N, C-alpha and C positions, 0 to 999 in steps of 0.2 A: 504494499499499499504505499505510495508513495506520500509525503511528509508533506505541508502546507502549513506556514508561516503563519504568524497573527497579522504582518504587512500584508503579505497576498491575499488575504481571508477580506481584511478591509479593502483593497483596490477592489477586486472583485464585486463587490458587491455592496456596499458598507458597511459590513460586519456581518455578525450577528450567522443565524443559521442559514439567511440566504444565501452567504459564503459558500456553504456545502453545498448547496442545492445547484448555485450557479456551474459552481465546478466539478460537480460529479461527483467526487470524492470526498470522503472524510478523515475527521485529523488522525495520525497513525499515532496506535499505543500498543506499547508492548502486548504481546502475544498471552492471551489470558488476564487482562486488568480486569478489576473487579473493581465495582464502587458499591458500597455496602447504604444503603438507605432506610432509615428509619420515619416510618410515619405513625398517625396514631390510627386505629381499625377504624374506616370513616362509618361518619352515618349513612350513608349512601352504600351500599354495601359493593351495588354495579360499580362506581369507581375504583374501586380496590381492585376487582376483579379484572377491569380494565388495564390496571398500570401492571398486573402480576401475569398479566397475560397478554396482550396483543402490544402496549408500550414497552415492555420488555424486550420482547423478541425484535420488534423495529428500530429499539438501539445499541441493539449484538449489531445489526446490519448497517445502521447510518454512522454509528462510533469505532464500532469493533468494540462496546466497551461489555463485558456480562452486567449486570445491574441485579445485585442482589437484594429485593426488595421485601424488608420488614416491616409488619404490622402491627403494633402492640395498644393495649387499649392505654386510652391518652391520659390516666390520672399515674401512670408509670412511667410518661416519658421521661418527670424531673429526675427519680431515682436512677434513669438509666444514661439519664449525660453526666450526672456526678457520678458515677461509678468511672463512665469510660474518661473524663478530665482526671480522676485521682490517678488511675491505671494507666492514662497517656497510649490507653490503647480501644476501639470502640472502630462503632459506625463512623463513614466519612462525612455524610448527610446527616443529619437528623433536624427535624420538624419543630417547632417551637409553635407554641402558641401563644397567645397577650405578649406581654413585656418581658418572657422567659428570656432573652437574650440580652436583656442588659446582666440580667444576670450573670453571666458566662461571656461576657465583652472580651475577657482579658484571655480568654482560653480559647477563639474562635480566629479564624480566619480572616484576612481583608478579602470581601469581594466587590470593592467601591468600581474598580473597572467594569466589572460585569454588570452592576446593579446599574450603575448610569448607560449602560449602554443600550438593555433592556427598557429602563424605563423612558428611553431619546427614541427609542421606535415604537415604545408602544402608549407612550401620549403624558407619560406622565406616571406615577404611582400617589398613589392616594397619599395625604399627610399622614394618618395614622401610621399608615405602611412604615414609613419614612420613619417617622420617629421614632419606630418602637424595632428599627431594625438599623439605625445608624446609633455613633456613641461621638458627637461632633460631628466633622466634614467624612467621618470615615463608616462604610458598610461593614457591621456586620455579622449580618445576613442577609439572603434575600428574598424578600417577598413572594410569598407562593399566592395566597385569597386574604377573602375576608371572610369571616363566617358571625352570626349573629342570628338573635332571637326575636322574634313577634310572637304573639298570644295566640296559638292555634284554640279553636274555640268550634264549639258545636250550635251551631245556626237554631236548631231550632229548640234545643235547651234554652240559651236567653231567651227568644221570642217568647216562649213558655211561664217565663219570670216578669217579663214586660219590656224586653229590651227588642227591639226590631233590630239595632246599631251597637256594636259592641261599647259598651260604658266608656267614655272620654275623662273620667276623673275618679280619683280613687274611692271617695264616697261614694258613685252609683257602680261601683266595683263591688265593692265590700257591701252592697244592699242587695246585686245581683247574685251576688256568691254565697250569700247568708238562706237567700231561697233556695240555690241552686242545693247547698249544704244539707237544706231539711227536706228534700226530694231525694238524698244521696247521691247528690250527684256537685262533689264541693270542688273548690280548686285546686290544683295539685300543682304544689311547688316545692321543690328543694332548697331543704337549709340543711344542708351536712356538707361534709369536705370533699367535692369534684369540682373538676377544673371549670366547668362552663355553666351549666344553668345557676346555680346559687350566688355565684357573682355574677351571672346576666340578671337576674333581678334584683338582688339586695342591693347594689351598685346605684341603679338608676332610681330606684325606690329612693336613697339616701341624697342624692343630686335632686331630685320633684319637691323637696321636702324646702329642699335650699341648705343640707348640708355638704359640708367638705371633711376630706382629711387636713391638705397641707391649703396655706396660702401660696398665690402665684410665684414664692420663690422659691418654692420645693423643700424649702425646708422648718419653716412656723408650722407649727399644730396647732388646727382648731380645729376638732373634731369634738371635744368638747363644748358646744354650741346651744343655742336655744334650739336654733333648726334639726340641729341631730337629735336633740332631746327629743323633741315631738314626733320627728320620723320613726323615733322608737315607742314613745307612748302610741304612737297608733298603728304602728307593727301588730301588737298585742292583741287587741280586737278583730283584726283583719283577718289575723290568724284564727284565731281561737273562732270567730266566727263564719269565716268561709274556706277554711283551705281542709286539706285532708293531713291530721295531724303526722300521717305517716314519713311527710318531705322532711322532717330532723332526719332522717337516714335513707334519703333515697341519693345515687350517684344520676349522672347523664341517661341514664337509659330506664329509670325507676317512670319517671313519666311519659316514655314513648308507650310504654307498654300499660302503663295504666290510664291512659287516654284510648289507645286501642280496643282494651279490653271492656270501655264503656262505663270504666268505675270513675272518673273525675270529666270535668265538662269543658275544662279548662286548664291552659299551660302556656307559661312563657317558654318557649324551645326555637330551633332552626325550622328548616321545614321538613326535614327526615319524616316526621307524622306523618305527615299527608303523601310525601310519596312514596312512605310504606302503603298504605290506604288506597293510592292509586296503581302501583302493582297489584295488588290483591283484593281487586274490589270484592271479589264473593267472597275475601276470608272476613274480613271486616264491615261487618255492616249492625248497620243498628238497629235498636226495638223493634224497627217496622221494618226488620230484613230487608231495608233497602242500601245501596253501598254508603257505607261510611264517609268515602271520598266526598259527595255531594255534599252532606255537611258539616262540611269544614272550609274555615276561611279562616283568614290572620290579619291582627289588627295590631296597632303600636301600644306598646303600655301608657295606662293612662299617665294625665299632668297632675302633678300637684301646683301648692302656691309657689312652687320656686321654678315648675319647668315641666318639660317631658324629655325623656332622654333615652335613650338604649346604650349597652357598651358592647359594639363591634370586638368578633375576635380575630385578630390577627394572626395569620398562620405565618412562618419566616422558617426557611432553611436554610441552618446552620453549618456551612463548611468547618468540622474541626481541628483546630489549632494542630493536633499531632499526627493530625492523618498521613502518610505517605503520598495519600494518591488524591492531593488537591487539585493538581492541573485536570485530570480525570473529571476530579468530581464535577470542577467548575465548567468543563465541555460539554459534562451532562444537564448539568443545571442551563447553561445557555440552549442547550438542543430541544429539553424538554419546554420553554418557553418560550421556542417561535411558537408560531400563531398556529399552523396547519397541528403542530403538536398537541399542545396546548386547549389545543379548540376542544378535541374529542374528549379530554379530561375535562373539560367544563363545559362540554354540552353532556357530560354522564350525570353533572349535578343538580340537571336539571332546577338550578335556584337556589341549592342547599348554600352556595357562597357566590361571593364577587367578585368578581378580579382584582388582584392587587395593585392592577395600571387600570387607566380611564378609558381606554379603548376598548375594555368589555364590556363596557354601559351598553355598545349598539349591539351587541350581540343577539341573537336572536332567540335565543334561551329565555326573555325576557317577556318574549308576543307569543310563548308558544302558548302559555297555561295563565290566565290574569288573578287565579289565585297564587299563583306565586311570585307576581311581578312587583309584590311590597319588598320585597327583599334587597331588588334590586339597589335602595336606597340607605340600608344597612351604613355605607362606610361613608356616607358627609350627615348622617343625623344622630350622632353619638358622640359621649366624652370616654376620654381614655381613664385608665387606675393612675390614682395620684392626685386626681384633678384636685384644686385648682393650679397644683403644680406639674410638671413634668411627668411621663411613665415611666420614671428613674428605674435604678438598682432597685432602691427603698420601697419604691412603690411596689414593685413586682414582689418584693419580701414580705409584704404588707397583705397582700393577694395570696400569694402561699400557702401563706399561714392562718388564712384563712378570718381574719380578727375583724373585718367590717361583717363578714355573713355571723362569727360566735357573736358578735354584739347584738343582734339580732335573737341571734338561737338564744343565748342567756336570758333575753327578756320574756320571750316565750314562752320560755321553759319556768316562767317564774321569780327572775330574777329582778328589782329593782330597776323602773329602766336609766332613774338617775348615777345605778351602782353600776351596768352596764355598759352606760358610755362613759363613765369615767375609766374601766376595767381599761374598754377599747383606746381609748385617748393614751393612757398611760403606757400599753404596750406598744403604739404610733411615735410617743415619743423617746421607747426604749431604740428603733430602731433611726429613727430621723433623727436624733442626737450627735 
């Protein structure tokens, strides 16, 4: 296989995958070169099947690289990263969720050239992706996509309790939830230690009441405020009146199962519930025997006195600093981010994630099914961990220790709201000091 240097690739077509396509040749790597990529087990199984099958085979043909794709539970990723860094060996690329790259910045390869190239080709990265994947001017990871939650709800059940549209305030949702719970159809919301659903609900809940972790300087902890205290006080009756108490022990798949089994009426989640119901319309039925997919809609979380928010989930691929395969790892990432390859994966997601670059806003996936179209706006309507400061390493530590989530969990389990807020504030001070 004839070697093509970087300069020649740029001359051929302006860089990136277009150079490979124009030349008819792939970059040359030593025979048997393997890139080990660790990702979460996707909530859209078809996407994992595509990556492990067709795309893995195409990678070998296009680049001469054997792709070793390993999928694991999202809650296990951080332990895997820690172990690999401590041992100085492990996967070449590891997928990070939220602002986790900030925790490992010193142990990651610089992917600035690659990130700038892809961003330029695809209309630029969303700000939330760039912020979580950079330290100063250095890119410590390559943004992959953006996930996030909207409320999936049974529209017929809401209609039965007097709501023809989804409640737009927390007071209205509590009222609807109380009526639904009385019918054995509570709100299903996770309030435990899992990476996605608990932070995805309780951080926006905090912000919607006007609470925040720190000031804009990213240093001054201001969690113990009257706004935060009000958010905790209001969380207790909301939970008791409207929610399934089992949510205290749920992980990110528990609410999916509960919704599809018909035991909860609504939940904040990615699009995976609807996608699964749509995939198997005869397996998931309403109490009337009709396909459940036809009774599901999505809506943003309600607003409070402080506003209306979501917590986007950024996905970032980290090239590990210890890896002896940095060059093939980056060539693989360049290849898989190219439009013809990434589009295959993006289409398989059906709207579960938005792209990390703005080019994907215009993809046909967003018009294929109106029920999923609202997820297109996730990257531009949210706040990030650590507000009002940046989503820094310290903000990531707060999230991974579940301090904000536990503040609410302690209160709904009986701790005085004032004590729960004081505890959480003290924990943040330890981290930010």
